[in-house]
C-alpha positions as CSV (number, residue, x, y, z in Angstrom):
1,M,0.0,0.0,0.0
2,I,1.3,3.4,-1.0
3,T,1.0,5.9,1.9
4,E,1.5,9.7,1.6
5,E,4.8,9.2,3.4
6,I,6.0,6.7,0.9
7,L,4.8,8.9,-1.9
8,K,6.8,11.9,-0.6
9,T,9.9,9.7,-0.4
10,L,9.5,8.6,-4.0
11,E,8.9,12.2,-5.1
12,K,12.1,13.3,-3.3
13,E,14.0,10.4,-4.9
14,A,12.7,11.3,-8.4
15,K,13.6,14.9,-7.9
16,E,17.1,14.0,-6.7
17,H,17.6,11.6,-9.7
18,P,15.9,13.4,-12.6
19,H,17.8,11.2,-15.2
20,S,17.0,7.9,-13.6
21,P,14.3,6.0,-15.4
22,F,14.1,3.7,-12.4
23,A,13.3,6.5,-9.9
24,Q,10.9,8.2,-12.3
25,H,9.1,4.9,-13.0
26,K,8.7,4.0,-9.4
27,L,7.0,7.4,-8.8
28,A,4.8,7.0,-11.9
29,I,3.6,3.6,-10.7
30,A,2.8,5.0,-7.3
31,Y,0.8,7.8,-8.8
32,F,-1.0,5.3,-11.1
33,N,-1.9,3.0,-8.2
34,L,-3.2,6.0,-6.2
35,G,-5.4,7.1,-9.1
36,K,-3.5,10.3,-9.6
37,F,-3.5,9.8,-13.4
38,Q,-2.4,13.3,-14.5
39,E,0.6,13.1,-12.2
40,A,1.2,9.5,-13.4
41,K,0.9,10.6,-17.1
42,E,3.6,13.2,-16.7
43,A,5.8,10.9,-14.8
44,F,5.5,8.1,-17.4
45,K,6.4,10.8,-20.1
46,R,9.5,11.6,-18.1
47,V,10.5,8.0,-18.1
48,L,10.1,7.7,-21.8
49,K,12.0,10.9,-22.4
50,I,15.0,9.2,-20.7
51,D,14.3,5.7,-22.1
52,P,12.0,5.7,-25.2
53,Y,12.0,1.9,-25.1
54,H,10.7,1.5,-21.5
55,F,7.7,-0.6,-22.6
56,E,6.1,-0.9,-19.2
57,A,5.9,2.9,-19.0
58,M,4.7,3.0,-22.6
59,I,1.8,0.6,-21.9
60,N,0.7,2.4,-18.7
61,L,0.9,5.7,-20.6
62,G,-1.3,4.2,-23.3
63,I,-3.8,3.0,-20.6
64,I,-4.1,6.6,-19.3
65,L,-4.4,8.1,-22.8
66,A,-7.3,5.6,-23.5
67,Q,-9.0,6.6,-20.3
68,E,-8.8,10.2,-21.3
69,G,-10.3,9.5,-24.7
70,E,-7.0,10.0,-26.6
71,I,-7.7,6.7,-28.4
72,E,-5.4,7.2,-31.4
73,E,-2.5,8.2,-29.2
74,A,-3.1,5.2,-27.0
75,K,-3.2,3.0,-30.1
76,K,0.2,4.4,-31.1
77,A,1.6,3.5,-27.7
78,F,0.5,-0.1,-27.8
79,T,1.5,-0.6,-31.4
80,F,4.9,0.8,-30.7
81,T,5.3,-1.5,-27.8
82,L,4.3,-4.6,-29.8
83,K,6.7,-3.6,-32.6
84,F,9.6,-4.3,-30.2
85,Y,7.9,-6.6,-27.7
86,P,5.4,-8.8,-29.7
87,K,4.9,-11.2,-26.8
88,S,3.4,-8.6,-24.4
89,V,0.0,-10.0,-23.5
90,E,-0.9,-6.7,-21.8
91,A,-0.2,-4.7,-24.9
92,W,-2.3,-7.0,-27.1
93,I,-5.2,-6.8,-24.7
94,N,-5.1,-3.1,-24.4
95,L,-4.7,-2.7,-28.2
96,G,-7.8,-4.9,-28.5
97,L,-9.7,-2.5,-26.2
98,V,-8.6,0.5,-28.3
99,E,-9.6,-1.2,-31.5
100,F,-13.0,-2.1,-30.0
101,Q,-13.5,1.6,-29.0
102,L,-12.6,2.6,-32.6
103,G,-15.2,0.1,-33.9
104,N,-12.7,-2.2,-35.5
105,L,-14.2,-5.4,-34.3
106,E,-12.2,-7.7,-36.5
107,E,-8.9,-6.1,-35.4
108,A,-9.9,-6.3,-31.8
109,E,-10.8,-9.9,-32.1
110,K,-7.3,-10.6,-33.6
111,C,-5.7,-8.8,-30.7
112,Y,-7.5,-10.9,-28.1
113,K,-6.8,-14.1,-29.9
114,K,-3.2,-13.2,-30.1
115,A,-3.2,-12.5,-26.3
116,I,-4.8,-15.9,-25.7
117,E,-2.3,-17.6,-28.0
118,L,0.5,-16.2,-25.9
119,K,-1.2,-16.8,-22.5
120,K,-4.2,-19.2,-22.6
121,D,-4.9,-18.7,-18.9
122,D,-5.5,-15.0,-19.0
123,P,-9.2,-14.6,-18.1
124,A,-9.4,-10.9,-19.3
125,A,-8.5,-11.9,-22.8
126,W,-11.3,-14.5,-22.9
127,V,-13.8,-12.1,-21.5
128,N,-12.8,-9.4,-23.9
129,L,-13.0,-11.9,-26.8
130,S,-16.5,-12.8,-25.7
131,T,-17.5,-9.1,-25.9
132,I,-16.5,-9.0,-29.5
133,L,-18.3,-12.3,-30.3
134,I,-21.5,-11.0,-28.7
135,E,-21.2,-7.8,-30.8
136,K,-20.9,-10.1,-33.9
137,G,-23.9,-12.2,-32.9
138,Q,-21.8,-15.3,-32.2
139,Y,-23.5,-16.1,-28.9
140,K,-22.6,-19.8,-28.6
141,E,-18.9,-19.0,-29.3
142,A,-19.1,-16.2,-26.7
143,I,-20.5,-18.6,-24.1
144,S,-17.6,-21.1,-24.9
145,A,-15.1,-18.3,-24.3
146,L,-16.8,-17.2,-21.1
147,E,-16.9,-20.8,-19.7
148,K,-13.1,-20.8,-20.2
149,A,-12.8,-17.5,-18.4
150,K,-15.0,-18.8,-15.6
151,S,-12.8,-21.8,-15.1
152,L,-9.9,-19.4,-14.6
153,A,-11.5,-16.6,-12.6
154,P,-14.9,-17.7,-11.2
155,Q,-15.2,-14.6,-9.1
156,M,-15.1,-12.2,-12.0
157,G,-18.5,-10.5,-12.3
158,T,-18.1,-9.5,-15.9
159,I,-18.1,-13.1,-16.9
160,Y,-21.6,-13.7,-15.6
161,N,-22.9,-10.4,-17.0
162,N,-21.7,-11.4,-20.5
163,L,-23.1,-14.9,-20.1
164,A,-26.4,-13.3,-19.3
165,V,-26.3,-11.2,-22.4
166,A,-25.4,-14.2,-24.6
167,Y,-28.0,-16.4,-23.1
168,Y,-30.7,-13.7,-23.5
169,H,-30.0,-13.3,-27.2
170,L,-30.2,-17.1,-27.6
171,G,-33.6,-17.0,-25.9
172,N,-32.6,-18.8,-22.7
173,I,-34.1,-16.4,-20.2
174,E,-33.7,-18.6,-17.2
175,E,-29.9,-18.9,-17.8
176,A,-29.8,-15.1,-18.4
177,K,-31.6,-14.5,-15.0
178,K,-29.4,-16.9,-13.2
179,N,-26.2,-15.2,-14.5
180,I,-27.5,-11.7,-13.8
181,A,-28.1,-12.8,-10.2
182,Q,-24.5,-14.2,-10.0
183,A,-23.0,-11.1,-11.5
184,K,-24.8,-8.9,-9.0
185,S,-23.8,-11.1,-6.0
186,L,-20.2,-10.5,-7.0
187,G,-20.7,-6.8,-7.0
188,Y,-21.0,-6.3,-10.8
189,S,-23.2,-3.4,-11.8
190,V,-25.7,-4.9,-14.3
191,N,-27.3,-2.5,-16.7
192,P,-30.8,-2.0,-15.2
193,E,-32.4,-1.6,-18.6
194,F,-31.0,-5.0,-19.6
195,E,-32.2,-6.6,-16.4
196,R,-35.6,-5.1,-17.0
197,L,-35.8,-6.6,-20.4
198,V,-34.8,-10.0,-19.1
199,N,-37.4,-9.9,-16.3
200,E,-40.1,-8.8,-18.8
201,D,-39.4,-11.7,-21.0
202,S,-39.5,-14.3,-18.2
């Protein structure tokens, strides 16, 4: 846990060692974990100014840019990373998220499948792939991906929400209701309009 005292120490260290990517990156990660994204953004930029090939900093900067709606800039960050580090599962997943936001479903699907190819036990990749499959109307395939995710991370609420959506579109209302209940029990915020539609059809 990052306390204010630890943060002040890291800030002091970064100030005393302005050309150390290690010191700047430790501070950037601390800001990021505390949700101080603007400070983290500037700190990651300082890291990359010192070391343009610091891929962890590049990925985290891309995540912040995506959160801020700078989608094209975020895409550049992930693409640059993958040019030199093509086995970065995190970069593939985040590039997939960016492609999805840009409406490039086929490209997003390729990214998630590449992430799965590199790391078959990453539940986030399976869940994100299911989102694309649902968007494409491939509900049975989405359920298959979600069952794999569930075997890896049974406490992930998103899995049950997506299962509910897939089952609803297949006309299996009982399974949809069951998965909505499970998602909510795990603290997932189910879309109330979707829940209303499911209940109306039951």
